[in-house]
C-alpha positions in Angstrom: 14.0 0.1 20.3 11.7 -2.9 21.0 10.3 -1.1 24.0 9.6 2.0 21.8 7.5 -0.2 19.5 5.8 -1.8 22.5 4.4 1.4 23.8 3.7 2.8 20.4 1.6 -0.2 19.5 -0.4 -0.1 22.8 -1.0 3.7 22.5 -1.5 4.2 18.8 -3.3 0.9 18.3 -5.9 2.0 20.9 -6.1 5.5 19.2 -6.7 4.0 15.8 -9.4 1.5 16.9 -11.3 3.6 19.4 -10.9 7.3 18.4 -14.3 7.5 16.7 -16.0 6.1 19.8 -14.2 8.6 22.1 -15.1 11.5 19.8 -18.7 10.2 19.5 -19.2 10.2 23.2 -17.2 13.4 23.9 -18.3 15.9 21.2 -20.6 14.0 18.8 -20.0 11.8 15.7 -20.2 14.8 13.3 -16.9 16.0 14.7 -15.0 12.9 13.5 -12.7 13.8 10.6 -12.9 10.4 8.9 -10.9 7.2 8.7 -8.3 8.6 6.3 -7.5 11.5 8.5 -7.3 9.2 11.5 -5.0 6.8 9.7 -2.7 9.6 8.7 -2.6 11.1 12.2 -1.7 7.7 13.7 1.0 7.1 11.1 2.6 10.5 11.4 2.5 10.1 15.2 4.5 6.9 14.9 7.0 8.3 12.4 7.5 11.5 14.4 8.2 9.6 17.6 10.6 7.2 15.7 12.4 10.2 14.2 12.8 11.7 17.8 14.2 8.3 18.9 16.8 8.4 16.2 17.6 12.0 17.0 18.2 11.0 20.6 20.8 8.5 19.4 22.6 11.4 17.7 22.4 13.5 20.9 23.8 10.6 23.0 26.7 10.3 20.5 27.4 14.0 21.0 26.3 15.0 17.5 24.4 18.0 18.6 24.9 20.0 15.4 23.7 17.2 13.2 20.7 16.5 15.5 19.7 20.2 15.3 20.2 20.1 11.5 17.8 17.2 11.2 15.2 19.0 13.2 15.5 22.0 10.9 15.3 19.8 7.8 12.2 18.2 9.3 10.5 21.5 10.0 11.4 23.1 6.6 10.2 20.0 4.7 7.0 20.0 6.7 6.3 23.7 5.9 7.1 23.2 2.2 4.8 20.2 1.8 2.1 22.0 3.8 2.1 24.9 1.5 2.1 22.6 -1.5 -0.9 20.5 -0.3 -2.9 23.5 1.0 -2.2 26.1 -1.6 -1.6 24.2 -4.8 -3.3 20.8 -4.6 -5.9 21.9 -2.0 -6.6 18.5 -0.5 -8.1 20.0 2.7 -7.8 18.9 6.3 -5.5 15.9 5.5 -2.8 18.3 4.3 -1.2 18.8 7.7 -0.9 15.1 8.8 0.2 14.1 5.3 2.9 16.8 5.4 4.0 15.6 8.9 4.2 12.1 7.6 6.3 12.9 4.6 8.6 15.2 6.5 9.3 12.8 9.3 9.6 9.9 6.9 12.3 11.7 4.9 14.1 12.7 8.2 14.1 9.1 9.3 15.7 7.9 6.0 18.4 10.6 6.2 19.1 9.8 9.9 19.3 6.0 9.2 21.8 6.6 6.4 23.9 8.8 8.7 23.8 6.4 11.7 24.7 3.5 9.5 27.7 5.2 7.9 29.0 7.2 10.9 28.4 4.8 13.8 27.7 1.4 12.0 24.3 1.4 13.8 22.0 -0.8 11.7 18.6 0.8 12.5 16.8 -1.6 10.1 18.2 -4.6 12.0 17.4 -3.1 15.4 13.9 -2.4 14.1 13.0 -5.9 13.0 11.7 -7.2 16.3 9.5 -4.1 16.6 8.3 -4.5 13.0 7.4 -8.1 13.9 5.4 -6.8 16.8 3.5 -4.4 14.6 2.6 -7.1 12.2 1.5 -9.5 15.0 -0.6 -6.7 16.7 -2.7 -6.4 13.5 -4.2 -9.8 14.5 -6.0 -7.9 17.3 -6.2 -4.4 15.8 -7.9 -5.2 12.5 -10.7 -7.4 13.9 -11.6 -4.8 16.6 -11.5 -2.0 14.0 -13.9 -4.0 11.7 -16.1 -4.8 14.7 -16.5 -1.1 15.7 -17.0 0.1 12.1 -19.7 -2.5 11.7 -21.4 -1.6 14.9 -21.4 2.2 15.2 -23.9 2.7 17.9 -22.7 0.7 20.9 -23.3 2.2 24.3 -20.5 3.5 26.4 -20.4 0.4 28.6 -20.0 -1.9 25.6 -17.3 0.2 24.2 -15.5 0.4 27.5 -15.6 -3.4 27.8 -14.2 -3.8 24.3 -11.5 -1.2 25.1 -10.3 -3.2 28.1 -10.5 -6.5 26.2 -8.6 -5.0 23.3 -5.7 -3.8 25.5 -5.5 -7.1 27.4 -5.5 -9.2 24.2 -3.0 -6.9 22.6 -0.7 -7.0 25.6 -0.9 -10.8 25.9 -0.2 -11.3 22.2 2.8 -9.0 22.3 4.3 -10.6 25.4 3.7 -14.1 24.0 5.5 -13.2 20.8 8.5 -11.4 22.3 10.7 -13.1 24.9 12.6 -9.9 25.6 9.5 -7.9 26.7 8.2 -10.9 28.5 11.4 -11.1 30.6 11.2 -7.4 31.4 7.6 -7.6 32.6 8.3 -10.8 34.5 11.3 -9.3 36.3 9.3 -6.2 37.2 6.4 -8.3 38.6 8.8 -10.4 40.6 10.5 -7.2 42.0 7.1 -5.8 43.0 6.2 -9.1 44.8 9.5 -9.1 46.7 9.1 -5.5 47.7 5.6 -6.2 48.9 6.8 -9.1 51.0 9.4 -6.9 52.6 6.9 -4.3 53.6 
């Protein structure tokens, strides 16, 4: 689960900080949907992936029917909230990511309760190291986000340099704060060095 959080932070953290710049260079700044829409998309991307992770646990335990049921509940909840936000409240383009976020969030809560009762899997306890990584990563994500919001006109070379620096700092901070991930990376590097020496 810690590895899940690791890759989620690296990928979604980058998306949250640099999406506007990517869109600005690619199709123009007027195509950017706004910070609220971006935040909702990043959040629902995380919750959706986390829900899929939990569903994989059910599949591993052979609970195919329950895993399928959870997928159906997630889909139906999403459709109901989408209709509610689009047709009744009419909140515009944020309706879809907000519906995804709520649907996946509810599915996560139901799955956690089931996994805890049926298999004594404490998802909350397993998630604590990952939650710690998310909090620590904000020390890099927030300053870079503020920097880019305050300087919306940087050339592509400056943005590229900041993107590389962002990923390096985020990676270093995460590895320094988590011995488990640090051990995995260290072992992988040692393995590659040994393989290189043999060849």
